[in-house]
Structure formats: C-alpha cells, structure tokens
LOSELUM-428772 format. One record per residue (C-alpha): residue number from 0; chain; x, y, z. Coordinates in steps of 0.5 Angstrom, whole numbers, plus 500, padded with zeros to 3 digits. Layout:
BEGIN
NUM, A, X, Y, Z
...
***
This chain:
BEGIN
0, A, 835, 442, 534
1, A, 834, 436, 529
2, A, 833, 429, 532
3, A, 830, 425, 527
4, A, 827, 422, 533
5, A, 821, 419, 528
6, A, 826, 415, 525
7, A, 829, 412, 531
8, A, 822, 410, 533
9, A, 821, 406, 527
10, A, 828, 403, 527
11, A, 826, 400, 535
12, A, 820, 398, 533
13, A, 823, 393, 528
14, A, 827, 390, 534
15, A, 822, 389, 540
16, A, 822, 382, 539
17, A, 829, 381, 538
18, A, 834, 379, 544
19, A, 839, 385, 545
20, A, 846, 384, 545
21, A, 852, 388, 548
22, A, 855, 392, 543
23, A, 863, 390, 543
24, A, 869, 392, 539
25, A, 870, 385, 537
26, A, 863, 385, 534
27, A, 864, 391, 530
28, A, 869, 389, 526
29, A, 867, 382, 525
30, A, 863, 378, 520
31, A, 858, 379, 518
32, A, 858, 386, 517
33, A, 853, 390, 522
34, A, 852, 394, 516
35, A, 848, 389, 513
36, A, 849, 387, 505
37, A, 850, 394, 503
38, A, 853, 393, 496
39, A, 858, 398, 493
40, A, 861, 400, 486
41, A, 854, 400, 483
42, A, 853, 401, 476
43, A, 848, 400, 470
44, A, 850, 396, 464
45, A, 850, 400, 458
46, A, 844, 397, 455
47, A, 840, 399, 462
48, A, 838, 392, 463
49, A, 842, 390, 469
50, A, 845, 393, 475
51, A, 851, 390, 478
52, A, 855, 391, 484
53, A, 860, 388, 489
54, A, 858, 385, 495
55, A, 862, 382, 500
56, A, 861, 374, 502
57, A, 857, 373, 508
58, A, 863, 369, 511
59, A, 868, 374, 509
60, A, 866, 381, 508
61, A, 872, 383, 505
62, A, 872, 379, 499
63, A, 868, 381, 494
64, A, 864, 378, 488
65, A, 860, 381, 483
66, A, 852, 381, 483
67, A, 847, 383, 478
68, A, 839, 385, 478
69, A, 836, 384, 472
70, A, 831, 389, 471
71, A, 826, 385, 466
72, A, 827, 379, 470
73, A, 826, 382, 477
74, A, 832, 378, 480
75, A, 838, 379, 484
76, A, 843, 373, 483
77, A, 851, 372, 483
78, A, 854, 374, 477
79, A, 861, 373, 478
80, A, 864, 369, 483
81, A, 871, 372, 485
82, A, 874, 365, 487
83, A, 872, 362, 480
84, A, 876, 367, 476
85, A, 882, 367, 481
86, A, 882, 363, 488
87, A, 890, 364, 490
88, A, 893, 369, 494
89, A, 893, 375, 490
90, A, 900, 379, 489
91, A, 900, 386, 487
92, A, 906, 391, 485
93, A, 908, 396, 489
94, A, 905, 401, 484
95, A, 898, 398, 484
96, A, 898, 397, 492
97, A, 900, 405, 492
98, A, 894, 406, 487
99, A, 889, 402, 491
100, A, 891, 406, 497
101, A, 890, 413, 493
102, A, 883, 410, 491
103, A, 881, 408, 498
104, A, 880, 401, 496
105, A, 881, 395, 501
106, A, 879, 388, 500
107, A, 880, 382, 496
108, A, 877, 379, 490
109, A, 873, 383, 485
110, A, 875, 390, 487
111, A, 874, 393, 480
112, A, 870, 392, 474
113, A, 869, 395, 467
114, A, 863, 394, 462
115, A, 864, 393, 455
116, A, 860, 399, 451
117, A, 855, 393, 448
118, A, 854, 391, 455
119, A, 856, 384, 453
120, A, 862, 383, 456
121, A, 866, 385, 463
122, A, 873, 386, 464
123, A, 876, 385, 471
124, A, 883, 386, 473
125, A, 886, 381, 478
126, A, 893, 379, 481
127, A, 896, 383, 476
128, A, 893, 380, 469
129, A, 886, 382, 466
130, A, 880, 377, 465
131, A, 875, 378, 460
132, A, 868, 375, 462
133, A, 863, 374, 456
134, A, 856, 374, 459
135, A, 853, 370, 454
136, A, 857, 364, 455
137, A, 859, 365, 463
138, A, 866, 364, 461
139, A, 872, 368, 462
140, A, 878, 368, 459
141, A, 885, 371, 461
142, A, 887, 377, 456
143, A, 894, 377, 459
144, A, 899, 372, 462
145, A, 905, 376, 464
146, A, 910, 377, 469
147, A, 909, 384, 469
148, A, 903, 387, 472
149, A, 897, 390, 468
150, A, 893, 396, 471
151, A, 889, 402, 469
152, A, 885, 397, 464
153, A, 879, 399, 461
154, A, 875, 398, 454
155, A, 875, 402, 449
156, A, 869, 407, 447
157, A, 866, 402, 442
158, A, 869, 395, 445
159, A, 874, 393, 440
160, A, 880, 394, 444
161, A, 882, 393, 452
162, A, 887, 399, 454
163, A, 892, 398, 460
164, A, 899, 400, 463
165, A, 904, 395, 463
166, A, 911, 397, 465
167, A, 910, 405, 465
168, A, 908, 404, 458
169, A, 901, 405, 454
170, A, 898, 399, 451
171, A, 892, 397, 447
172, A, 890, 390, 446
173, A, 885, 388, 440
174, A, 880, 383, 442
175, A, 878, 380, 435
176, A, 885, 378, 434
177, A, 889, 378, 441
178, A, 894, 383, 438
179, A, 898, 388, 442
180, A, 900, 395, 440
181, A, 905, 399, 444
182, A, 903, 406, 444
183, A, 909, 409, 448
184, A, 916, 407, 448
185, A, 920, 410, 453
186, A, 917, 408, 459
187, A, 921, 406, 465
188, A, 925, 409, 471
189, A, 923, 416, 472
190, A, 919, 416, 465
191, A, 911, 414, 466
192, A, 906, 414, 460
193, A, 899, 414, 461
194, A, 900, 414, 469
195, A, 897, 419, 474
196, A, 903, 422, 478
197, A, 903, 422, 486
198, A, 899, 428, 487
199, A, 894, 427, 481
200, A, 892, 421, 485
201, A, 892, 423, 492
202, A, 890, 430, 491
203, A, 887, 431, 485
204, A, 883, 424, 485
205, A, 885, 423, 478
206, A, 887, 416, 478
207, A, 889, 415, 470
208, A, 893, 419, 465
209, A, 890, 417, 459
210, A, 883, 418, 455
211, A, 880, 415, 449
212, A, 877, 419, 443
213, A, 870, 416, 442
214, A, 872, 414, 435
215, A, 877, 410, 438
216, A, 882, 413, 433
217, A, 887, 416, 438
218, A, 888, 417, 445
219, A, 890, 423, 449
220, A, 896, 421, 455
221, A, 900, 424, 459
222, A, 908, 423, 460
223, A, 911, 425, 466
224, A, 918, 425, 468
225, A, 919, 424, 475
226, A, 927, 426, 475
227, A, 926, 433, 478
228, A, 922, 430, 484
229, A, 926, 430, 490
230, A, 928, 423, 492
231, A, 927, 421, 499
232, A, 928, 414, 503
233, A, 922, 412, 506
234, A, 922, 406, 511
235, A, 916, 401, 511
236, A, 917, 398, 518
237, A, 913, 391, 518
238, A, 913, 386, 523
239, A, 919, 382, 521
240, A, 922, 386, 516
241, A, 924, 393, 514
242, A, 923, 395, 507
243, A, 927, 401, 504
244, A, 924, 405, 498
245, A, 927, 411, 494
246, A, 921, 414, 493
247, A, 920, 421, 489
248, A, 916, 425, 494
249, A, 914, 432, 492
250, A, 915, 435, 499
251, A, 911, 442, 499
252, A, 916, 448, 496
253, A, 920, 443, 492
254, A, 920, 441, 484
255, A, 914, 437, 481
256, A, 914, 432, 476
257, A, 915, 435, 469
258, A, 909, 433, 465
259, A, 907, 433, 457
260, A, 900, 432, 454
261, A, 900, 428, 447
262, A, 895, 425, 443
263, A, 897, 418, 440
264, A, 894, 415, 433
265, A, 893, 407, 434
266, A, 894, 406, 426
267, A, 901, 408, 426
268, A, 903, 410, 434
269, A, 905, 417, 432
270, A, 904, 422, 438
271, A, 903, 429, 437
272, A, 905, 433, 443
273, A, 901, 439, 446
274, A, 904, 446, 447
275, A, 902, 447, 454
276, A, 905, 454, 454
277, A, 912, 457, 457
278, A, 910, 456, 464
279, A, 912, 449, 466
280, A, 911, 449, 473
281, A, 903, 447, 472
282, A, 898, 441, 473
283, A, 894, 438, 468
284, A, 888, 437, 472
285, A, 883, 433, 468
286, A, 882, 431, 460
287, A, 876, 429, 456
288, A, 874, 429, 449
289, A, 868, 433, 446
290, A, 863, 430, 442
291, A, 866, 431, 435
292, A, 872, 426, 437
293, A, 877, 431, 434
294, A, 877, 436, 440
295, A, 881, 435, 447
296, A, 879, 439, 453
297, A, 884, 439, 458
298, A, 884, 443, 465
299, A, 891, 447, 466
300, A, 892, 449, 473
301, A, 898, 454, 475
302, A, 902, 452, 481
303, A, 899, 457, 486
304, A, 892, 454, 484
305, A, 889, 460, 484
306, A, 888, 460, 476
307, A, 884, 454, 472
308, A, 884, 454, 464
309, A, 879, 450, 460
310, A, 883, 449, 454
311, A, 880, 446, 447
312, A, 886, 442, 443
313, A, 884, 440, 436
314, A, 888, 434, 434
315, A, 887, 435, 426
316, A, 889, 442, 426
317, A, 894, 442, 432
318, A, 890, 449, 434
319, A, 888, 450, 441
320, A, 884, 456, 445
321, A, 882, 457, 452
322, A, 875, 456, 453
323, A, 874, 459, 460
324, A, 878, 461, 466
325, A, 877, 461, 473
326, A, 880, 466, 478
327, A, 881, 466, 486
328, A, 884, 470, 491
329, A, 885, 463, 495
330, A, 884, 457, 491
331, A, 880, 453, 486
332, A, 877, 447, 488
333, A, 877, 442, 482
334, A, 871, 438, 480
335, A, 869, 433, 475
336, A, 863, 436, 473
337, A, 864, 438, 465
338, A, 859, 435, 460
339, A, 859, 436, 453
340, A, 852, 436, 450
341, A, 850, 431, 444
342, A, 848, 437, 440
343, A, 856, 439, 440
344, A, 854, 446, 441
345, A, 854, 447, 449
346, A, 857, 444, 455
347, A, 856, 445, 462
348, A, 861, 447, 467
349, A, 861, 448, 475
350, A, 864, 454, 478
351, A, 864, 457, 485
352, A, 865, 464, 482
353, A, 859, 466, 486
354, A, 862, 463, 493
355, A, 858, 456, 492
356, A, 859, 451, 487
357, A, 853, 452, 482
358, A, 852, 449, 474
359, A, 853, 454, 468
360, A, 851, 453, 461
361, A, 856, 455, 456
362, A, 857, 455, 448
363, A, 863, 451, 446
364, A, 866, 458, 443
365, A, 866, 459, 450
366, A, 860, 464, 451
367, A, 856, 464, 457
368, A, 849, 462, 456
369, A, 846, 462, 463
370, A, 847, 460, 470
371, A, 843, 454, 471
372, A, 843, 453, 479
373, A, 844, 459, 484
374, A, 843, 460, 492
375, A, 847, 460, 498
376, A, 848, 452, 498
377, A, 852, 447, 494
378, A, 851, 443, 488
379, A, 855, 436, 489
380, A, 855, 433, 483
381, A, 852, 433, 476
382, A, 849, 426, 475
383, A, 845, 426, 468
384, A, 843, 431, 462
385, A, 837, 429, 459
386, A, 837, 433, 452
387, A, 831, 431, 449
388, A, 827, 433, 455
389, A, 831, 439, 457
390, A, 833, 437, 464
391, A, 839, 436, 468
392, A, 840, 432, 474
393, A, 845, 433, 480
394, A, 846, 432, 487
395, A, 846, 438, 492
396, A, 845, 440, 499
397, A, 839, 445, 497
398, A, 835, 443, 503
399, A, 840, 442, 508
400, A, 847, 441, 509
401, A, 846, 435, 512
402, A, 843, 431, 507
403, A, 845, 430, 500
404, A, 839, 429, 495
405, A, 838, 428, 487
406, A, 835, 435, 484
407, A, 832, 436, 477
408, A, 833, 443, 474
409, A, 831, 445, 466
410, A, 837, 446, 462
411, A, 835, 451, 456
412, A, 830, 455, 460
413, A, 829, 458, 467
414, A, 825, 454, 472
415, A, 824, 451, 479
416, A, 829, 446, 482
417, A, 825, 440, 484
418, A, 828, 435, 489
419, A, 827, 428, 487
420, A, 829, 424, 493
421, A, 826, 423, 500
422, A, 827, 428, 505
423, A, 830, 425, 512
424, A, 836, 421, 509
425, A, 842, 422, 505
426, A, 842, 419, 498
427, A, 848, 417, 493
428, A, 845, 416, 486
429, A, 847, 413, 480
430, A, 844, 415, 474
431, A, 843, 411, 468
432, A, 845, 413, 461
433, A, 839, 414, 458
434, A, 836, 418, 465
435, A, 830, 414, 465
436, A, 832, 411, 472
437, A, 837, 412, 478
438, A, 840, 407, 483
439, A, 838, 410, 490
440, A, 843, 408, 496
441, A, 839, 411, 502
442, A, 842, 412, 509
443, A, 841, 415, 515
444, A, 845, 416, 522
445, A, 842, 409, 525
446, A, 839, 406, 518
447, A, 844, 402, 514
448, A, 844, 403, 507
449, A, 838, 401, 503
450, A, 839, 401, 495
451, A, 833, 402, 490
452, A, 832, 402, 483
453, A, 827, 408, 481
454, A, 825, 412, 475
455, A, 827, 419, 474
456, A, 822, 422, 478
457, A, 823, 418, 484
458, A, 818, 413, 483
459, A, 820, 407, 486
460, A, 821, 401, 482
461, A, 824, 395, 486
462, A, 829, 394, 492
463, A, 836, 392, 489
464, A, 838, 391, 497
465, A, 833, 393, 502
466, A, 837, 391, 508
467, A, 831, 391, 512
468, A, 832, 391, 520
469, A, 829, 385, 521
470, A, 830, 379, 525
471, A, 835, 376, 520
472, A, 839, 383, 520
473, A, 846, 383, 524
474, A, 845, 390, 527
475, A, 838, 388, 529
476, A, 840, 385, 536
477, A, 843, 392, 538
478, A, 838, 397, 535
479, A, 835, 398, 542
480, A, 841, 400, 545
481, A, 843, 405, 539
482, A, 843, 412, 541
483, A, 839, 417, 536
484, A, 844, 423, 536
485, A, 842, 431, 537
486, A, 843, 436, 531
487, A, 844, 443, 532
488, A, 848, 449, 530
489, A, 853, 454, 533
490, A, 856, 461, 531
491, A, 863, 462, 529
492, A, 867, 468, 531
493, A, 865, 471, 524
494, A, 857, 469, 525
495, A, 857, 463, 520
496, A, 853, 457, 522
497, A, 857, 451, 524
498, A, 853, 444, 525
499, A, 854, 439, 530
500, A, 852, 432, 532
501, A, 851, 430, 540
502, A, 851, 422, 541
503, A, 849, 421, 548
504, A, 846, 416, 553
505, A, 839, 414, 552
506, A, 838, 415, 559
507, A, 841, 420, 562
508, A, 842, 419, 570
509, A, 840, 425, 574
510, A, 846, 429, 577
511, A, 851, 425, 573
512, A, 856, 429, 569
513, A, 859, 425, 563
514, A, 866, 425, 560
515, A, 866, 427, 553
516, A, 870, 425, 547
517, A, 870, 430, 541
518, A, 871, 427, 535
519, A, 874, 431, 530
520, A, 877, 431, 522
521, A, 876, 439, 521
522, A, 880, 439, 515
523, A, 878, 441, 507
524, A, 874, 437, 503
525, A, 871, 433, 509
526, A, 864, 433, 513
527, A, 863, 429, 519
528, A, 856, 432, 521
529, A, 851, 429, 516
530, A, 844, 425, 517
531, A, 848, 418, 514
532, A, 850, 412, 516
533, A, 858, 411, 517
534, A, 860, 405, 520
535, A, 865, 409, 524
536, A, 858, 411, 528
537, A, 858, 404, 531
538, A, 864, 406, 535
539, A, 861, 412, 537
540, A, 855, 408, 540
541, A, 860, 403, 543
542, A, 863, 409, 547
543, A, 856, 412, 549
544, A, 854, 405, 552
545, A, 861, 405, 556
546, A, 858, 412, 559
547, A, 861, 417, 554
548, A, 858, 423, 550
549, A, 861, 424, 543
550, A, 861, 430, 540
551, A, 862, 432, 533
552, A, 863, 439, 530
553, A, 864, 441, 523
554, A, 869, 447, 524
555, A, 870, 453, 518
556, A, 875, 450, 513
557, A, 870, 444, 512
558, A, 866, 442, 506
559, A, 859, 442, 503
560, A, 858, 449, 505
561, A, 861, 454, 500
562, A, 868, 458, 499
563, A, 866, 463, 504
564, A, 866, 457, 510
565, A, 872, 454, 507
566, A, 877, 460, 506
567, A, 878, 463, 513
568, A, 884, 457, 513
569, A, 888, 460, 508
570, A, 895, 461, 509
571, A, 894, 459, 516
572, A, 892, 452, 518
573, A, 890, 450, 525
574, A, 888, 457, 527
575, A, 880, 458, 526
576, A, 879, 451, 526
577, A, 882, 450, 534
578, A, 878, 457, 535
579, A, 871, 453, 532
580, A, 873, 447, 536
581, A, 874, 451, 543
582, A, 867, 454, 541
583, A, 864, 447, 541
584, A, 867, 446, 548
585, A, 864, 452, 551
586, A, 857, 450, 548
587, A, 859, 443, 552
588, A, 860, 446, 558
589, A, 853, 449, 558
590, A, 850, 442, 558
591, A, 849, 440, 566
592, A, 850, 433, 564
593, A, 857, 434, 562
594, A, 863, 434, 566
595, A, 868, 440, 564
596, A, 874, 437, 567
597, A, 873, 431, 562
598, A, 873, 433, 555
599, A, 877, 429, 550
600, A, 879, 430, 543
601, A, 880, 424, 538
602, A, 882, 425, 530
603, A, 885, 421, 525
604, A, 890, 424, 519
605, A, 888, 432, 519
606, A, 884, 430, 525
607, A, 890, 427, 528
608, A, 893, 434, 527
609, A, 887, 438, 530
610, A, 888, 433, 536
611, A, 895, 435, 537
612, A, 893, 443, 536
613, A, 888, 443, 541
614, A, 892, 439, 546
615, A, 898, 444, 545
616, A, 894, 450, 544
617, A, 887, 449, 548
618, A, 889, 445, 554
619, A, 884, 448, 558
620, A, 879, 446, 554
621, A, 881, 439, 552
622, A, 884, 435, 558
623, A, 886, 428, 554
624, A, 887, 427, 546
625, A, 888, 421, 541
626, A, 892, 423, 535
627, A, 892, 418, 529
628, A, 897, 419, 523
629, A, 898, 426, 524
630, A, 901, 431, 520
631, A, 906, 435, 524
632, A, 910, 439, 519
633, A, 907, 441, 513
634, A, 913, 442, 510
635, A, 913, 434, 510
636, A, 907, 434, 506
637, A, 906, 434, 499
638, A, 906, 440, 494
639, A, 899, 440, 491
640, A, 895, 439, 498
641, A, 899, 444, 502
642, A, 900, 450, 497
643, A, 893, 450, 496
644, A, 892, 452, 503
645, A, 898, 455, 505
646, A, 901, 457, 499
647, A, 909, 456, 497
648, A, 913, 456, 503
649, A, 918, 462, 500
650, A, 912, 467, 500
651, A, 909, 464, 506
652, A, 914, 462, 511
653, A, 911, 464, 517
654, A, 904, 461, 515
655, A, 908, 454, 515
656, A, 912, 455, 522
657, A, 905, 457, 525
658, A, 901, 452, 522
659, A, 906, 446, 524
660, A, 905, 443, 531
661, A, 912, 444, 534
662, A, 912, 451, 536
663, A, 906, 449, 541
664, A, 908, 443, 544
665, A, 910, 447, 551
666, A, 903, 448, 552
667, A, 901, 440, 553
668, A, 898, 439, 559
669, A, 894, 433, 559
670, A, 895, 426, 557
671, A, 896, 425, 550
672, A, 897, 418, 545
673, A, 899, 418, 538
674, A, 898, 412, 534
675, A, 901, 411, 527
676, A, 902, 406, 521
677, A, 909, 404, 520
678, A, 908, 403, 513
679, A, 904, 410, 512
680, A, 906, 413, 505
681, A, 901, 419, 505
682, A, 903, 422, 512
683, A, 909, 419, 513
684, A, 911, 416, 519
685, A, 917, 421, 520
686, A, 911, 426, 522
687, A, 910, 422, 528
688, A, 917, 421, 529
689, A, 919, 428, 529
690, A, 914, 430, 534
691, A, 916, 424, 538
692, A, 923, 427, 539
693, A, 921, 434, 540
694, A, 916, 431, 546
695, A, 922, 427, 549
696, A, 927, 433, 549
697, A, 922, 437, 552
698, A, 921, 432, 557
699, A, 914, 432, 556
700, A, 910, 425, 557
701, A, 906, 422, 552
702, A, 903, 415, 550
703, A, 904, 412, 543
704, A, 902, 406, 539
705, A, 905, 404, 532
706, A, 902, 399, 527
707, A, 908, 395, 523
708, A, 906, 394, 516
709, A, 900, 399, 516
710, A, 899, 404, 511
711, A, 895, 411, 512
712, A, 888, 408, 513
713, A, 890, 402, 518
714, A, 886, 397, 514
715, A, 884, 390, 517
716, A, 879, 387, 522
717, A, 885, 385, 527
718, A, 888, 392, 526
719, A, 882, 396, 527
720, A, 880, 392, 533
721, A, 886, 393, 537
722, A, 887, 400, 535
723, A, 880, 402, 538
724, A, 881, 398, 544
725, A, 887, 402, 545
726, A, 883, 408, 544
727, A, 878, 406, 549
728, A, 883, 404, 554
729, A, 887, 411, 554
730, A, 880, 415, 555
731, A, 878, 410, 560
732, A, 884, 410, 564
733, A, 885, 418, 564
734, A, 877, 419, 565
735, A, 876, 414, 570
736, A, 871, 410, 567
737, A, 870, 403, 569
***
C-alpha cells in the first residue's frame, strides 16, 4: 500500500510554527487560491530565451496576466498586464463562449496567447478583437476593430501573417501592410470554413479547422455543412431570462456534418478540394503538413471509429496515398503524437495495436522501421525529438500508473528507456524546441504545483515558481490538518488490478464507525487515482475533517491503463463500471472503522451517470447519492463520443436501452440528489428533466438543485461554494453527521 508518508512529513514540518485554521468551503473557493501561484499555459519563446505563462492576480485568481521568466537575466516579471490591453467587461460571441467551454477555459483577461516565430511579438485575442504586442517597445496595437468577432487567431509559420476566423470564413492579415485576405467566400448560416464542428471540439480535442503550410504559401482547411444535422431547440435558463437556441446537435445515430477538406493558396485564393472517398459519413480527426511544405497529412476515421487511415496528399500533383491504417475490434483512441522528422524521410506515430499506447518509427513511404517503446504501460505524449542526439522524449507511466514522468529513448538504435523526472511526484512537462531544456510542473497529492526549468537530462536550472509551502503560502495554515491518503489495488472480476485512494481522518477514534463518500467518475479518458495535486482534493479534505472517509476507485473503462483495461465497457455502459465500484464497497466493508450502512456516492458528468446507476442497480451497497450533470439517456448524447463506446443505435439498440438509467429507477432505495446547470450545452438539461419526470411518475422521492445560467462545468466561486455546501448538507442530513 503506497502512502507517500514521507512527503506528508516534509510538508507538515514547513507549517509547524503557523497558526492552524479550520478549512471551510468559503475559503476553498476564495482568493487567494489555496493552490498558491501555480502558473498555467506555460510556453517557451521560439528563441528559447524566455518562458511565458499565465498567472491569476493575487486579489482575483480568475483574471490572468502574462508573465515571463527571462532565462539569461534569471528574473521573473509581469510581461503584459491584461488590464493595460483591455480593462472593460469582455463581450464574447456565442460561438466563442461555446469554444471556450469546449477548451475548458474559464476566467478573464489574457486566456490565450501566441508567439511569433521570431520571438519578437505576441498575439492576444481579447473582447472579440486581436491585439499585436511588440516586445521591444512594450506597446500593443489593435489588428482588428470590427463588430464581428475574430477567433482562432494565430501567427503564420514565418510570422508574416496573422490568420483568423471571422463570420465563419477564413482570413489572413498581412502584418507589414495591414491588408486582409479573405480566403473563403461562402461562410455563414450552415456553412463554416476553417472551423471545427461540435464533435471535433468536444470529443476529438480538435479546436481548429485550418493548418498553415510551413512556407506560408497555402493553408489546408475544412468546410463543414451543418444542414444534415438535426436542429434542436435548446433552452438556456438564466436567473432573469430564458434563451432559446436553434442548435444543430448531432444526437447519436443521427446525421453528422458534411465535411470537405481543401487547400487554398494565398496568392490567388484558389481552392483545391481533396477527394475524401466515396464514403461521406466520416470524420477528419487531424491534419498536419510534412516538412516538405507540399504534402498534407490528414487522419481519416470511419464513423464506427474502428478504422483510422493516415493519408498523405500532395498539393502539387493532387495525388494521395494511405501511409498506414489502424484497425480495432472496439474503438481507436485518437492522439496528437505524429511527428515528421526534419530529414524528410521518417515520422513517429503512436499506436495501441499491442494493447498499450506506444511509439513507432516509420519511413514516409509507410514502411515500419521499428517499435520504439514497448511494455505493459502506456506512453501519454510525445514531448520532443532531438535528431542530432538521436533521442526522443515522451511522457508516460512506465514506473507507475499513478505518476506521469518524462522519459528518453534512442531514436534510430535500440537502447534502454531512461526516466528523467523525479519519482514520488506527478510531472507535466513542456520541452523547448531545441530539446535542450524543459519546464517541469511537479505536484503530488498534498503538494501544489511547483514549476522549475531543467536541462534535458533533468538537471535543475532554476525555479519558475517554487510555490514553497512557507509561512506566506495561503495553504500553510491548513497543512497540519490535511490527511495523506492511502493507495492500494483491488482485483476486478477478470483479474485486472484497479487502483484506489482512501482519504481518512488523521486520528481514527477507536471503535467509531465512519460514513464514506465514494467519489466517482468511472468513464473513459479519465483517471482520478493519481499522486498529483487537484484542487478538488481540498473538498475531500474538508469532508474528512467533518468526519467522513472519501474513497476513489478507477474502475475498468478508465484511462492510462491500456486498451485491455478500457475495452470491457464496449457496447454496454454502466455494467462493469458498477460491478467494479461494488467491489470497492466490498473492500470498504472489510475495514473495521467503516459504517457499511452509511456509504454514499457522488460524481459529476459521467460520474453523475455512475452515481445514478449505482443508486438504481446497487442500492444495497450505496445508501445515498449525489448525481451532478448526469447523462441519463445515451440517445440524447452526441455521435462521436457515444458511438465510440456503444456503436450505432441501429446495430446496438439493446445496448443503448440497457445503458440508460431509466430501466433501473425502480431500484432506488436511498436518498438521491440531482444537480444540473440550466444552460448546459454539453450534457443537455433535458437529461435531468427527463429523469425528474420518470421519478415523479413512479412516486420516487428525490432532491434536486439547479443552477441558472451555469454550463456543464458550473464555473464561478459563488456557484462552486453553494454547490459544495449543498452536497455537504445532503450527506450530513442523511448520514446524521453534525
């Protein structure tokens, strides 16, 4: 059982002379953030002389400024004050609001920024316009000043242009002259050029629909026609008004957008459309130019998501070929780990063909050279390729699924994999373009993120933000009372190991039986049991201090364990996940300090779905539940996500019926609360109202809390404070905790 006790001892030592304070919900969500000054959106400048990052203001952690660490001068300083660029209330288009929700971006001020290739300028989108900031003068100028909103803006590869989307068309602005070039002409209504469709943003993590060639002569872009997509009237209910949207939402089993992929040349705005094949009901998952600036790669995926082709299109000859094909009996997970070498002869590709995500070296002809990594563990992300040294750098879970580390492995010859980052912590890294240094954002379960600059071999250079838990740190007054969770494993029915985490009071009272809250997500592409800092853990610490035990178990179907661990959920959701969570409760019942009659469950989104399924199907194990923003009927969810795991409704009607919550509502035995944002455009509020109606028709008592104007993430300090007060009060009432 892994306890990380040594880490906890070190943390407590830093706070022995600090007056302890009780942890409250109000303080958890107040300023300054208890996580300290953890910077976000860290980037190297193109010349490698600076590291830039966003950091919230001390008196308002949701308003971000741009800071820099100058490597030569060894100094941190505020680079751009967001209020100096734009200080009024920010107005966003509905499209941009939705895009930010897809990106999980929340806050004010500078939320996005782009470097020019020469490292001399920065680009900021603010209040629907674009700002160009020159570092030498420290002055900014407005590039656009229109009533329309400019979005998805970036510098061209050589820095001569800024491209953006305006009113559903693609534009390029020449910086030297200020001249705008309109590169598509028919945007508007159901036609969107250069833009990612809903499922591309939400489910494929593709936030753009256009890609520059390296020589700036042309841009590849998608043209989407939304007319086949079913139009639904969606409500967004606010405190003082109800907004109605005619949204084209691709419900599972219904038509997707029609998509085309073209290449437009800047000098004459001529578009050449790529032949995507006879099959039209497909997805374009990714696109990227090769180093020759003539060949465009794009990833073609069939609707069933069991076939993925990497295709190469020559923009000069208009010829194309399939470089490689991936096939799966269940589904294929998309990734961004495609890297073209500067030798123009090779590329690196990630595949799960052996059951785990690993890296492979190919020739551009499509011939496999060799597998670069191998084993019963997964590669998370390709971080960098040093062709001169013949090394590749990647993040992965080779040592433990609970921690992410940076590793190096030889590129052209066989050799051992070397771990670079320090064990006992979770590392998020950003490699410099020259692969000589990297940014290391390190955290552990009770240690907020610290950020350092390191050499490629892991040698420490300097702190970018030490975030030291000293007397000045906002978390320090609460450290002595933080519980260090226990880690362990349980066996699933098929023998696979599942990792769990247990938060419990520091001093268990002899003979006392404690209530338990099982916090669950349980769905694909997520992992909760890690040795990493997560602000949500502060709520668990609060509940522990109120006399609860908090338990988390990553059931089969969750991420970072390989496809064999994920695949058991295929064609039937809410089955093995529930069985695994029951296995967790069976373990809890073996602990002499657990009250088996007071085991509750709480989750949000897929976790909300899991809370419902366990309350309905396993009421003898879970005696109270809180379900947040739950999916209740997978027929109401979108095509790409749902069909990936359940298949098409026409071929798996029984699976859809059995994966919905409605066949099982009769099994509800204990108290249940459901909460939902009333402007949720991801898991639509209809999911909740449909369940409300069935429970009412069946005379099943339940509680509910709705949040006017809130979307799926229920952002905002006041909303989050009230939400967690509501959850706490629910469990306190039903578990008789005072």
